[in-house]
C-alpha positions in Angstrom: 14.4 -15.6 4.1 12.6 -13.8 1.3 9.7 -15.0 -0.7 9.2 -14.0 -4.4 6.2 -14.6 -6.6 7.6 -16.1 -9.8 6.2 -16.9 -13.2 7.6 -19.1 -16.0 7.7 -18.3 -19.6 4.5 -20.5 -20.0 2.6 -18.3 -17.6 2.6 -20.7 -14.6 2.8 -18.7 -11.3 4.5 -20.0 -8.2 6.3 -18.9 -5.1 10.0 -19.3 -4.4 11.8 -18.9 -1.0 15.4 -17.7 -1.0 18.0 -16.8 1.6 18.3 -13.3 0.1 18.1 -11.5 -3.2 21.6 -12.5 -4.2 20.7 -16.2 -3.7 17.7 -15.8 -6.0 19.8 -14.1 -8.7 22.6 -16.7 -8.5 20.1 -19.6 -8.7 18.3 -17.9 -11.7 21.6 -17.4 -13.6 22.5 -21.1 -13.1 18.9 -22.1 -14.2 18.4 -23.8 -10.8 14.9 -22.5 -10.4 12.3 -24.5 -12.3 8.6 -24.2 -12.7 6.8 -26.9 -10.7 4.2 -27.4 -13.4 6.2 -27.5 -16.7 9.9 -27.6 -15.4 10.8 -24.5 -17.5 13.8 -22.6 -16.1 12.9 -19.4 -17.9 11.7 -17.7 -14.8 10.8 -14.0 -13.9 9.8 -12.3 -10.7 6.3 -10.8 -10.8 4.8 -8.2 -8.5 3.6 -9.6 -5.2 0.1 -8.9 -4.0 -0.5 -8.3 -0.3 -2.9 -6.4 1.9 -2.8 -5.0 5.4 -6.0 -5.0 7.4 -6.4 -1.8 9.3 -8.8 -1.2 12.2 -9.7 2.3 11.0 -11.8 3.4 8.1 -10.8 1.9 4.7 -8.9 4.1 2.4 -8.8 3.4 -1.3 -5.6 4.3 -3.1 -6.2 6.6 -6.0 -5.6 5.6 -9.6 -2.8 8.1 -9.6 -1.1 6.4 -6.6 -1.5 3.0 -8.3 0.1 4.4 -11.5 3.0 5.8 -9.5 3.5 2.5 -7.8 3.6 0.7 -11.2 6.0 3.3 -12.7 8.3 3.0 -9.7 8.3 -0.8 -10.0 9.1 -0.6 -13.8 11.9 1.9 -13.1 13.4 -0.3 -10.5 13.1 -3.4 -12.8 14.7 -1.4 -15.7 17.7 -0.3 -13.6 18.2 -3.8 -12.2 18.2 -5.3 -15.7 20.2 -2.7 -17.5 22.8 -1.3 -15.1 25.8 -3.2 -13.7 25.7 -3.2 -9.8 29.1 -2.0 -8.7 28.0 -1.5 -5.1 30.3 0.7 -2.9 32.7 1.1 -5.9 30.3 3.5 -7.7 32.4 6.6 -7.4 35.6 4.8 -8.3 34.1 3.1 -11.4 32.4 6.4 -12.5 35.8 8.2 -12.3 37.5 5.4 -14.3 34.9 5.7 -17.1 35.0 9.5 -17.0 38.8 9.5 -17.6 38.7 6.8 -20.2 40.4 4.1 -18.1 37.5 1.8 -18.6 34.8 1.6 -21.2 31.6 3.6 -20.5 28.6 1.5 -19.4 25.5 1.9 -17.3 26.4 1.4 -13.6 24.5 1.6 -10.3 25.7 1.5 -6.8 26.1 3.6 -3.6 28.3 6.5 -2.7 29.0 8.7 0.2 28.2 12.5 0.2 31.9 13.1 0.0 32.3 10.8 -3.1 29.3 12.6 -4.7 30.9 15.9 -4.1 34.1 14.7 -5.7 32.2 13.4 -8.7 30.5 16.7 -9.2 33.8 18.6 -8.9 35.4 16.3 -11.5 32.4 16.9 -13.9 31.0 13.4 -13.7 27.3 13.4 -14.5 25.2 11.1 -12.4 21.7 11.0 -10.9 20.3 9.4 -7.8 17.3 7.1 -7.9 15.9 6.1 -4.6 15.7 2.3 -4.5 13.8 0.3 -1.8 16.0 -1.3 0.7 16.5 -5.1 0.6 15.7 -6.5 4.0 18.8 -7.6 6.0 18.5 -11.4 6.2 21.6 -11.8 8.4 19.9 -10.6 11.5 
């Protein structure tokens, strides 16, 4: 299970529990997630707050580190909203677009080192963005 902090278009914050990220996205697309206060189905994930208590001396994160965290979050959010997730078919889809078999669009996914080498040899431009791993909920 995964818990997300959610907020409706009216600013009401609440928590939602889902089997995994895909379950959240599916329910959101089908407007099955509703605000418990106003019943709005216009919902967005918001950054979760958490803390970890350490036994050692307290370290404060610098403003620079906080800014980097915010930038990283915004980049991930942008990629998720504006790029089609083609999963393990990234190299195949990139080559199709490169050769005009399919219409060019923004895609994201995963590829092997061998596939990346082939893409470079074929002249396909791409870049890698490290994305946080989604916890495996099947275990």
